[in-house]
C-alpha positions in Angstrom: -53.3 -79.9 -53.1 -55.2 -82.9 -53.2 -53.3 -84.9 -50.9 -54.6 -81.7 -48.4 -57.9 -81.9 -49.2 -58.5 -85.3 -48.8 -56.8 -85.3 -45.5 -59.1 -82.2 -44.3 -61.8 -84.3 -45.4 -60.5 -86.9 -43.3 -60.4 -85.1 -40.5 -64.2 -84.2 -40.7 -65.4 -87.2 -41.0 -63.3 -88.3 -37.8 -65.2 -85.5 -36.1 -68.1 -86.1 -37.3 -67.8 -90.3 -36.1 -66.8 -89.1 -33.1 -69.9 -87.0 -31.9 -71.9 -89.6 -33.6 -70.3 -92.1 -31.4 -71.2 -90.7 -28.0 -70.2 -87.0 -27.2 -68.0 -83.9 -28.5 -64.9 -85.7 -27.9 -61.8 -83.5 -25.6 -62.9 -80.8 -24.1 -59.8 -79.3 -24.3 -60.0 -79.1 -28.1 -63.5 -78.0 -28.0 -63.6 -74.1 -29.1 -66.4 -73.6 -27.2 -64.8 -73.8 -24.1 -61.5 -71.9 -24.5 -62.7 -68.2 -23.2 -63.8 -70.3 -20.2 -60.3 -71.7 -19.4 -58.5 -69.2 -20.4 -60.2 -67.2 -17.6 -59.3 -70.5 -15.0 -55.9 -70.4 -16.2 -55.6 -66.8 -15.3 -57.0 -66.8 -12.1 -55.0 -70.0 -11.1 -51.9 -68.4 -12.7 -52.3 -65.3 -10.6 -53.4 -67.2 -7.1 -50.2 -69.3 -7.8 -48.3 -65.8 -8.8 -49.6 -64.1 -5.1 -48.8 -67.4 -2.9 -45.4 -67.5 -4.2 -44.7 -63.9 -4.1 -46.5 -63.4 -0.9 -45.6 -65.9 1.3 -42.6 -68.7 -0.6 -40.8 -66.6 -2.2 -40.1 -64.3 1.3 -39.6 -67.7 3.6 -36.6 -68.3 0.7 -35.7 -65.1 0.9 -35.2 -65.0 4.3 -33.5 -68.4 4.4 -31.2 -67.1 1.8 -30.3 -64.1 3.7 -29.8 -66.1 6.8 -27.5 -68.6 4.9 -25.4 -65.6 3.8 -25.0 -63.8 7.3 -24.0 -67.2 8.2 -21.8 -68.1 6.0 -20.1 -64.5 6.8 -19.8 -64.6 10.3 -18.4 -68.0 9.6 -15.9 -66.3 7.1 -15.2 -63.8 9.1 -15.0 -66.1 12.5 -12.6 -68.2 10.4 -10.0 -64.7 9.8 -10.1 -64.7 12.9 -9.0 -67.4 14.2 -6.6 -67.4 11.8 -4.7 -64.8 12.6 -5.5 -65.7 16.1 -3.6 -69.0 15.3 -0.8 -67.0 13.6 0.3 -64.8 16.4 0.2 -68.0 18.9 2.3 -69.6 16.2 4.8 -66.6 15.8 4.8 -66.2 20.0 6.0 -70.0 20.1 8.6 -69.5 17.6 9.5 -66.7 19.8 9.1 -68.7 23.2 11.0 -71.7 21.4 14.1 -69.2 20.1 14.7 -67.7 23.4 14.1 -70.8 24.9 17.4 -72.2 23.0 19.3 -69.1 23.8 19.0 -69.3 27.2 19.8 -73.0 27.0 23.0 -71.9 25.2 23.3 -69.7 27.3 23.3 -71.8 30.5 25.4 -74.1 28.7 28.4 -71.4 28.0 28.3 -70.8 31.9 28.5 -74.2 32.3 31.2 -75.1 30.3 33.1 -71.8 31.2 32.5 -73.0 35.3 33.8 -76.6 34.3 36.9 -74.9 32.3 37.2 -72.6 35.3 37.8 -76.2 37.8 39.9 -77.8 35.4 42.5 -75.0 34.6 42.2 -74.9 38.0 42.6 -78.7 39.2 45.2 -78.8 36.5 47.5 -76.1 37.9 46.8 -78.0 41.4 48.0 -81.0 39.6 51.4 -79.1 37.6 52.0 -77.9 41.2 51.9 -81.7 43.2 53.8 -82.9 40.3 56.3 -80.0 39.9 57.0 -80.4 44.3 56.9 -84.2 43.7 59.1 -84.2 40.8 61.8 -81.6 42.2 61.7 -83.8 45.9 62.3 -86.9 43.5 65.0 -84.7 41.7 66.5 -84.0 45.1 66.6 -87.0 46.1 68.3 -88.7 43.1 70.4 -86.3 43.3 71.2 -87.5 46.7 70.8 -90.8 45.6 73.5 -90.3 43.1 75.8 -88.1 45.6 75.7 -91.0 47.1 76.3 -93.8 44.7 79.3 -91.5 44.0 80.5 -91.6 47.4 79.8 -95.5 47.4 81.1 -95.9 43.8 84.6 -93.4 44.9 85.1 -95.4 48.1 84.5 -98.6 46.5 86.8 -97.8 44.2 89.1 -96.8 46.5 89.3 -99.8 48.4 89.0 -102.3 44.9 92.3 -100.1 44.1 93.7 -100.5 47.6 93.7 -104.7 48.2 94.7 -104.8 43.8 97.4 -102.4 44.8 98.9 -104.6 48.2 97.4 -108.0 46.2 100.7 -107.3 43.2 103.1 -106.4 45.9 103.8 -103.0 46.3 102.5 -100.6 48.9 99.2 -98.9 49.3 99.4 -95.0 49.5 96.7 -93.9 50.6 97.0 -90.2 49.3 98.1 -91.9 45.9 95.4 -94.0 45.6 93.1 -91.7 46.1 94.2 -89.3 43.4 93.9 -91.9 41.4 90.7 -92.6 41.9 89.7 -88.8 41.2 91.4 -88.2 38.3 89.2 -91.2 36.9 86.2 -90.3 38.0 85.9 -86.6 37.0 84.3 -87.5 33.9 82.0 -89.8 35.8 80.2 -87.2 38.0 77.2 -86.2 36.0 
């Protein structure tokens, strides 16, 4: 406790030394001016409160309300655009599906037309080939018949010449019968 009294005495001496040196000290700490300072503090705070509540805060509130409205409108517009985009995408997908089915339909019709034309051409070609084959077989049959007749004639002539060369009598009926008998299996 002795120290606190010494500290208090040191403060009193400093205060009296300051008064003696040049004046009362810091005016904020002078107890005699406290009521005046408190009055002006209250007046200043009321003035600041009135300026803020009547001028600044309504402006700030209006700006905030405007921003909120703008944000709400932008969000609504974005939702609307999102719905439109989804509708446009659905319409695009539908148009794409329709175009694909139409393309497939056209391709199938084209394939069917080409297949019908191909079948028609194949039938025509088969008929032509059949006609040519019949003509060729007829010509081959004629050639074969002519060749068989020529072979028969040549065989008959050769047999007659051989019989004559060997010194025998050439009986045309016997030679013809012998050659015909021998060529019976060769007619094919």
